Each structure stands twice: as structure tokens, then as C-alpha cells.
N, C-alpha and C positions, 0 to 999 in steps of 0.2 A: 698791772700795778705799774706805777713810775717806779723809775730807778733814780734814788737820790744821787744828790752830787759826790757823796763819799763812794759809793757803791762803782760809779765810774769812773771816778779817778784811782780807786784802788784796780779797778780792771786794767784801767791804761797802765798803771805801774806793773801789774803782771805783765801783758803783752810785751813791754819793754825790756824787763830783765829776761821773758823768755828769748828775744830777738838777740840780746847779747849773749845771753848762754849759749844758744845755737850757732851765733857769730864765730863765738871762741872757740867750740866744736869743729866747726868747718874750718876755721884756720889751721887750728892743730892736727887736725886729721891730712890737711891738704901738705902742711909742711913735715908730716911725717912719712907721708906714702908717695907724693907726686914728685917730688925731685929724684928720688931714689928710683922710682919705677919707670917714668918717663921723663926726666932730667927738666921737669917745668921750674920755674924758678920758686922761691918761696913767696909766702902772702903775708901782709898785713893786716891788723886787725878790720879796717877800714876796707880793703880790698874783699875781705871775708864776707862783710855785711853785702857789700855788692854783690857777689856771687849768689848769697842767699836771697837777694832779692830779686834779681834776675832767675833764678831758679823757680821763685814764688811766680814771678811773670809767666815765664814759659811753660811750665809744668803744672802750677796750683789756678791760675785763673785768678778773677778777682772776689771769688766768694758767689757769689750771686744764687741760682739755683740749686748751686750744691754747696751751698755752706750749710752751716750746722743745722741753723733752721729750714732749709729746702729740702735736707736729707730727712728729716722728721716728717715734712707734710709727705713727701713723695712715700715714706714707708706707710703712712697712714692711709695714703690714697690708693696703694696697690694691694695692702692687706684687706681691704675693702673691697677692691676687685676681684681678690683671689676668693675671698669667702662667697660674692656673689655668685661665681662660676661655679663655685661647690656645691652652692644649694641648689642653682639649675642643674649641676648633673646629676644630682641626687635625686632629684623629682622627675629626670628622665627616664622614659621607659627604654628596654634594651633597644627597640629598634630606633628610636630617637639616639640613643647614645654613637651605634653604629653609622646613623646619619651625619651625626655632627661629625664623629671621625673622619668619615668618607670627604667632608667639606675641607676640614682641615688639611688632610693629606692634598686635596686639589690647589689650597692656597700655598702660592709658590713660595713665601717667605718661611712657611712652616716646615718644608725640607730644609732651608737654609739654617735654620735655627735648632731644629730638635733631629732631623733626620727620620728615616722609617722606622728607625729601631724599636720604639716603644709601641708602635701599632702591629706590626710583623707577626703575633701570636695567631692573630685569627685570620690572617691573610692567605688566600688560597694560592696564587701565586707566589708566595712565599717558599713553599716546597720545589716549584721551578727553579726559581733565581738560585736555591741550594745546590741542587742538581745542577746547574749550569756552573756555579762556581767550581764545583768537584772535580768537573772534568777538564 
């Protein structure tokens, strides 16, 4: 669906108004808080616009893969991945599940991300570890 000139123009105006409002908020908050707390100088409006732009560059990036559309694509991709994994898990026998868990434990990154706490219930050396911790 092609966007018309009017909708693009309206979108541009909305973005410019949002920048103006956020810049005014940054200026007001800075001028109320920073001089009193840290003895910083007061800001004018254009300096606030510059700080907002600098913050966007440093912390917000330029959109790209993390833009709104990129986030929607990632959610769709991972949603499908999780559903596929769930289907595989549901179709596994008990032995296949234990084998899968053992492989995941051996995978170095798995320990870093999740730790062992999710699979310790059926672990034989879990009791030994608890006994050693209590001593």
C-alpha cells in the first residue's frame, strides 16, 4: 500500500512536533534540576535540541534492525522459532528429552544464559552439591 503525500507530510509534521515538545521538556527539566544539583549552566532551547540529538545518536542508534518494523520482524521470527521448539519438545519421548537436556547442559553458552537451576530437579549429583554447600 503506497502512502500518499498527505500522509507522509502529516507524519513528518507529527515527528517535528514531537521533537519540539521533547526538546522543551529536556530544556525545562535541565534548567530546573541541573543548575541546583550540579551547578551546571542553564540551557537554551537549541542546546536542548542538541542534547536530545546527541542522546539519540549515542543511545538510540539510527533505527535499522531495532526500528519499529525490525522489532516486529524479530518478534515474528522468534515466535515461530519458539513454537517449532515447543512442537519438537512435545513430540519427544522421555529419553529424547533427557538427551536434549544433557546436550544443552554441555553447551557452554547455555550455562551462562540460564544456569543449571532449571534442570537440577532430576540431577543425581544435585544432592551431592547440596550436601557440599551445607558443610
